[in-house]
N, C-alpha and C positions, 0 to 999 in steps of 0.2 A: 504775324499770323502764323508764320512757318514755325516759328520758335514756341509759339503755344500749342501747336499740334505734336511737335517733337516732345514738349514738357508732358503732354497728356498721355502721349503712347509711353513715356518713360514711367509716368506714374501708374499706369495700367499693366505694364511690365512687372513692377515691383510689387503690386498689389497681387497678381497671379502667382508669383514666386512666393510671397508671405503665405497665399491660401494652400501651395502645395507643401510648404515646410510645415504648417500647421496641421493639415491633413495628415501628414507622414508621422509628425510626432504625436497626433492623437491615436492613430493607429498602433503606433509603438507601446502605447500605453495599455493595450488591450492583449491580455493572455488568458490562457483556459486553465482551469482549476477542475478537480473531480472531487465530487462530494463524496465524503466518508460517513459522515452522520449528519442528519437534520433534525434538531431538536425544537420543536413548535414552530416549524417552517412550513409553510403551504406551498405545495408545487415542486419541491424537490426531495429526491430519495437517493439513498446511496448508489454510486455508480454514475449518477448525472453528471454531465458537464457544464460548467458555467463559465461564460465568458465576462471577464471582469469589466467590460463596458456595458453590460446588461443591468438595467436598473431592477433591484428587488427590494423587497420591503420586509424587514425583521423587526419583530415587537420587541419590547423590553426584555421578555423572558426568552427570546428565541436565541440559538445559536448554531452556526454552521461549522463543521469541521471539514477542512478542505484539504487537497493535496496538489502540490506544484509538480510538474513533470520530472522533477529531479527526486520526488517522493518526501519533500519536507512538507510538514504536517502544520496546519495553520488553523486557528480557531477564531472565528469571528462573532462576536456578540452583537445582539441588538441594543439599543434600537437603532434601525439603519433604514432609510428611504431615500434610495439612490443607487448608485453602481457602486460594484466592491472598489473601483478606482478612487472613489471619494474617500476610503479608508487607507487602501494601499499606496496612494501617491505620495502621502506624507510619510506613513510608517514604513512601507517596504518598496522604496522605489527602485532597488535592485531585483526586485520581483518582476515588476513591468518592464524593466530594461531587458530581460532575459528572453522576450519574445523571439529574437531572431533564432535563439538555440531551441526553440519548441519542437519536440519530436513528437510528431502527430500519431506516429505508430506506437510509441510507448504510452502515450496518454490513453489511446484506444484499449491498449493492455490494462492499464491500471483502472479504468472504467469496467471493463468486461470481468475483471476479478472481483471488483466488489458488487456488480449487478449480480453475478453468479452467486456469490455468499449471500446475497439478500434474498434471492429466490430460494436457496437451499433452506435458509431461516424459516421462510415462509411455510415451505412444505413440512418442516419438522415441527412447526409450532404447535399442532393438534396433538402430536404424540410425544411432545417434550423434547428437548435438545439432549442430544448424546453428549457424554463427558468427552472432553478432549484436553489436551495439553495446554498448559499456559504459555510455554515457550514454544514459538514456532519451529524451533530447530529439534525438538525433542521427537524421538521416532515412536508413534503410537503403535505398539507391537501387535495389538490385536485387531486393529483397523484393518491392515492388508493394504494391497494395492501399491500404487506409487508413492514414494516418500522420499525427501530430499535431506542430504546433510551438507555442511560446510566443508570446503576442502581444507585439509590439513588441520581440522579439528576433531577431537574425539567426540562422538554425539552421545547423548543419554537415550536409554531406553525407557519408556514410560507406560504404565498401566492404570487403567481407571479406578481400580480399588485397591486399598493399601492395607486393608484390615488385617489379613492373614499372611504368614510367609509363604512364598510361592517359588516353584522350580520350573523354569522355562528351558526348552533345549531349542537353539537355533542352528540350523544347518544351511551352509552355502550350496546351493543346488548343483551348481557346475563346478566349483572347486572341490567339492566333496569334503569340505571342513565342517565340523560342528563342535558346539560347546555348550556347558550348562550354565545358566543363569541362576543365581538365587537371590531372591527378594527376601529381604528382612521383614518382618512385622512392622507396619507403619510407613515404610517406603514405597513412594509411588514411581521414584526413578532408580536406575542402575547404569552406571557408566557402560558403553560398549566394550564387551570382552576383547582383551589385548591379543587373546589367543585366535582370535576370529578374524580373518582380512576383511578389511571393507573395500569394495570393488564397484566402481561406477557400472550401474544398469545390472548389477548381479541380483538374481532371485534368491531370497532367503526364507527358508521354511521355518516358521515359528510353532513350536507346539507348547501348550499349555499341560504342565504335568498333571493338574487335576481333572480337566475335561477331554484330555487327550484328544483335543481338536486343532488339527492343522491349519495355519492360515499362510498364505504367501504375500509377501511384500518386495517390491522392486526398489532399490535404493539408486538414487542419482545424486552424484557429487556436483555441487555447485561451485564453479571458481570463485577464488577468494580476490580477483582482481576487478570486480565489476565496479564500475564508478559511483553509482548512487544505490540508496535504497530502492528506487523504483526500478532499476536495472536488476536487481537481485529479485525482487518480487516478480517481474516480468519473467526472468529465468525460471523460478519456481513454478510459475503457471504453464511456462511451455513445456515443463517435465511432468505436467498434470498434477503437481503437489498444490492443489487448489486451496485446501485448508490452510496449509502453511504460508501461501501467498497472502491471502486475506488476513490472516493473523499479524503478519508482519507488517501491514499497513495499518491496521484497526489498533492493534495494541501499541504503536509505537508512541513514544513521548510528543507532546505537543511541542513543536519548534518554535512557533511565534502565536503570541495570544494579541489580538486586535481587538480591544475594546471600545467603548463608546467615548472615552476621553480622547482628546485631541491635544493635549499638553504635549511639549517636547520631552524627549527622553523617557516615554513611557515604559519601553522594554528594559 
């Protein structure tokens, strides 16, 4: 009788350990992703955060573009009726395994960047979207305000209209340096002038030779040793370079495509 009791206790103990291990493994498979775009998806918008354990429904025409906390860009195509884990478990186990490394502060920053961009687009929808550079690292000269450049790289100046030649005077407010930049007809961009120092947090005054209208912009130099695209976007946002941060995330290439097929070696 005593042996039977011990056996039962042993079995109960093993079962409890099994439940703890299974529960831990299940939680380790849940991670958080940020929505970049939602095509024909009900209930999700840019900037929303999705837990991979959450059950979602995607039609055959639906597509979710998502960001990991490292800034990796993932496209998930429908149909899907279940959790993202159903797709990710087989196709991207390394993503699920990354949960212990989740940086919730960074995740919140990515979410905030995309939500702010979405709201900005909604406000501009009635009056039309203003032109902006295609490259997030180009300096929009006539936009003014805070703009960011990459450390140890010579940035490009960008103008919205390239039909006519144009002369622009750029002056460093505190350094007292200034130079003349001449855009050729048909050119939207021009390299940053070599004879003008590029200094972090310096204010530059830009004068359009045609309109004689002066605009002020403050340049921020972003370190080149940041570990991931997500960290770079967060640094851009922290320096009030909101447009550039959103562009960096939105226009990045898709890193992984997760289609409806579940065959091996799909990627």
